[in-house]
C-alpha positions in Angstrom: 125.7 -1.0 -22.0 128.9 0.3 -20.6 130.2 2.9 -23.5 134.1 2.6 -22.2 135.9 -0.4 -23.1 138.6 0.0 -20.6 136.1 0.7 -17.5 136.3 -2.0 -15.1 133.3 -4.2 -15.2 130.5 -2.6 -12.9 127.6 -5.1 -12.5 123.4 -4.2 -12.7 123.3 -5.5 -9.5 126.4 -3.6 -7.7 124.5 -1.9 -5.3 122.4 -5.3 -4.7 123.1 -5.3 -1.2 121.0 -1.6 -0.7 118.0 -3.5 -2.1 118.3 -7.0 -0.8 117.9 -8.3 2.4 120.1 -11.5 1.1 122.8 -13.2 3.2 126.2 -13.1 1.3 126.0 -16.3 -1.1 122.0 -16.1 -1.3 119.8 -15.2 -4.2 116.1 -13.7 -3.9 113.8 -15.4 -6.8 111.5 -11.8 -6.7 114.6 -10.0 -7.8 115.5 -13.0 -10.3 112.1 -12.4 -11.7 112.6 -8.7 -11.6 116.0 -8.4 -13.1 115.1 -10.8 -16.2 112.0 -8.6 -16.8 113.7 -5.1 -16.9 116.7 -6.5 -18.4 114.9 -8.6 -21.0 113.5 -4.8 -22.4 116.9 -3.3 -21.5 119.0 -5.8 -23.8 116.6 -5.7 -26.6 117.1 -5.9 -29.3 120.6 -8.1 -28.7 118.6 -10.7 -27.2 116.7 -11.1 -29.9 119.5 -11.4 -32.1 121.3 -14.0 -30.0 117.9 -16.0 -29.7 117.2 -15.6 -33.2 120.6 -16.6 -34.9 121.4 -19.4 -32.0 118.1 -21.1 -33.0 119.0 -20.8 -36.5 122.2 -22.1 -36.0 121.1 -25.3 -34.3 118.7 -25.9 -37.3 121.1 -25.5 -40.0 123.2 -28.0 -38.1 120.6 -30.6 -37.7 119.7 -30.1 -41.5 123.4 -30.6 -42.2 123.4 -33.6 -40.4 126.5 -32.2 -37.7 126.6 -33.5 -34.5 124.7 -31.1 -32.4 127.3 -32.6 -29.5 129.9 -30.4 -31.4 128.1 -27.3 -31.6 125.3 -26.9 -28.8 127.9 -27.1 -25.8 129.9 -24.2 -27.3 127.0 -22.3 -28.1 125.9 -22.9 -24.8 129.1 -21.8 -23.2 128.8 -18.7 -25.4 125.0 -17.9 -24.1 126.1 -18.0 -20.4 128.6 -15.5 -21.5 126.0 -13.5 -22.9 123.7 -13.6 -19.8 126.4 -13.0 -17.3 127.3 -9.9 -19.6 123.9 -8.5 -19.6 123.2 -8.9 -15.8 127.1 -6.9 -15.8 126.0 -4.4 -18.3 128.5 -5.4 -21.1 126.5 -7.9 -23.3 127.6 -8.0 -27.2 126.0 -10.2 -29.9 129.5 -11.3 -30.6 129.4 -13.3 -27.0 127.2 -16.1 -28.6 130.5 -17.2 -30.6 132.6 -16.5 -27.9 133.0 -20.2 -26.9 134.7 -21.0 -30.1 138.0 -19.4 -29.4 138.8 -21.6 -26.9 136.9 -24.4 -28.6 138.0 -27.7 -26.8 137.6 -26.2 -23.5 134.5 -25.1 -24.1 133.2 -27.9 -25.6 134.5 -30.0 -22.8 133.4 -28.0 -19.8 129.4 -27.4 -20.7 129.8 -31.2 -22.3 131.1 -32.6 -19.3 128.4 -30.3 -16.9 125.6 -31.6 -19.4 126.4 -35.1 -19.4 126.4 -35.3 -15.5 123.3 -33.4 -15.2 121.7 -35.8 -17.9 123.1 -38.9 -15.7 121.7 -37.8 -12.9 118.6 -36.8 -14.5 118.1 -40.6 -15.3 117.4 -41.3 -11.9 114.0 -39.7 -11.5 113.3 -40.9 -15.3 114.3 -44.7 -14.4 111.5 -44.4 -11.4 108.9 -42.9 -13.9 110.1 -45.7 -16.4 110.0 -48.4 -13.3 106.4 -47.3 -12.3 104.6 -47.2 -15.8 106.2 -51.1 -16.7 103.4 -52.1 -14.0 100.7 -51.1 -16.4 99.0 -49.7 -13.3 97.8 -46.0 -13.5 98.1 -44.9 -10.2 101.6 -46.0 -10.2 102.5 -44.3 -13.4 101.2 -41.5 -11.9 103.4 -41.8 -8.7 106.4 -42.8 -11.3 105.6 -39.0 -12.7 105.4 -37.2 -9.6 108.8 -38.8 -8.4 110.5 -38.0 -11.6 109.5 -34.5 -11.1 110.4 -34.1 -7.6 113.6 -35.5 -8.4 113.9 -32.7 -11.1 113.1 -30.2 -9.1 114.7 -31.1 -5.8 117.7 -32.5 -7.3 118.4 -31.6 -10.9 117.5 -27.5 -10.8 120.6 -27.3 -7.8 123.0 -28.4 -11.1 121.7 -25.5 -13.1 124.0 -22.5 -11.8 126.9 -25.2 -13.1 127.6 -23.0 -16.7 127.7 -20.1 -15.1 130.6 -21.4 -12.7 132.4 -22.5 -15.7 132.0 -19.4 -17.8 132.5 -16.9 -15.2 135.3 -19.1 -12.8 137.0 -21.0 -15.5 135.9 -24.6 -13.5 135.5 -27.9 -15.2 132.5 -29.7 -15.4 132.9 -31.6 -12.5 134.0 -28.7 -10.2 130.8 -26.5 -11.3 128.5 -29.5 -10.8 130.0 -29.5 -7.2 130.2 -25.9 -6.8 126.8 -25.5 -7.8 125.1 -28.4 -5.6 127.2 -26.4 -2.7 125.8 -22.8 -3.6 122.7 -24.1 -3.4 123.2 -26.4 -0.3 121.4 -24.3 2.2 118.7 -22.7 0.1 117.1 -25.7 -1.4 113.6 -24.5 -1.4 114.7 -21.2 -3.1 116.5 -23.1 -5.9 113.4 -25.2 -6.3 111.1 -22.3 -6.3 113.6 -20.1 -9.2 113.4 -23.7 -11.1 109.3 -23.8 -10.9 108.9 -20.0 -11.6 111.2 -19.8 -14.3 110.1 -22.9 -16.0 106.5 -21.5 -16.1 107.6 -18.3 -17.3 109.6 -19.9 -19.9 106.6 -22.4 -21.1 104.4 -19.4 -21.4 105.9 -18.0 -24.7 104.4 -21.3 -26.1 101.1 -19.6 -25.8 102.8 -16.8 -28.0 104.5 -16.6 -31.6 107.9 -17.3 -32.2 109.1 -14.0 -30.5 107.2 -14.9 -27.6 108.9 -17.7 -26.7 112.4 -16.2 -27.5 111.2 -13.1 -25.0 110.0 -15.8 -22.4 113.3 -17.9 -22.7 115.4 -15.0 -22.7 113.9 -14.0 -19.3 114.5 -18.2 -18.1 117.8 -17.9 -19.1 118.1 -14.5 -17.1 116.8 -15.7 -14.0 119.4 -18.0 -13.6 122.1 -15.8 -14.5 120.4 -13.1 -11.9 120.5 -15.9 -9.1 124.2 -16.4 -10.0 125.4 -13.2 -9.6 123.4 -12.3 -6.6 125.3 -15.1 -5.0 128.7 -14.7 -6.8 128.8 -11.0 -6.9 130.9 -8.8 -9.0 131.9 -5.4 -7.8 134.9 -2.8 -8.3 138.0 -3.6 -6.2 141.2 -1.8 -5.0 142.5 0.2 -7.9 139.5 -0.6 -10.4 140.5 -4.4 -10.4 137.0 -6.5 -11.0 136.9 -8.7 -8.1 134.1 -10.6 -6.7 132.2 -10.1 -3.0 132.2 -13.7 -2.3 132.7 -17.0 -3.6 131.4 -20.4 -2.8 135.2 -21.2 -1.7 138.3 -19.0 -2.3 139.7 -19.2 -6.0 141.6 -17.5 -8.0 140.0 -14.7 -9.8 139.7 -15.1 -13.5 139.3 -11.5 -14.9 140.1 -12.2 -18.7 
């Protein structure tokens, strides 16, 4: 991690153009996987603490009957910030709770993004449910395939939304649109990232709890890496942190 707290943010991907053949706005799946693997080891044991404490807090809120919709989105906001900061080499354990300092905006932004993604995902699930009502095995199978294709091809293109919310201060609808626009020219890459990151995340189920935390950490880092490859943070004039390019010109939020 960066030792000087006043030093402008410098991404671990700052020299990305020298080691990637990506065009501006693109990401590379192999680099996402490589970054997730190397940074998971580099950020240990911080990610272990974040994953473990986050899981415990969710468990406690469930036991105490605290509605998850008033806790999960805010923790998710902090989680998105944490993973971006891992990529930018400035992660802290406290990132997990950063959303509580702007509770309402974090709750509404992440909650709205999640609701929008959930509603769009229901289309694929609806197809599967309709097919299952037929009572036919082959129709049910087609429904499962249709739901899977919808998730991989459509829903996955919205997964960068939380990073747009945290990194650029967008609202939920704006973040959904930005994530959709950012993946417009790389639909196959986004589908591939979804499949590979999901396989990585699920592989932890074959291990103990630490294995699950390890692979889920890699899952989120793969998406954070993909986002940062598309929207890079470099040092601009007079050391001012700026993004090398964006989906569209926007005011830079450096707070």
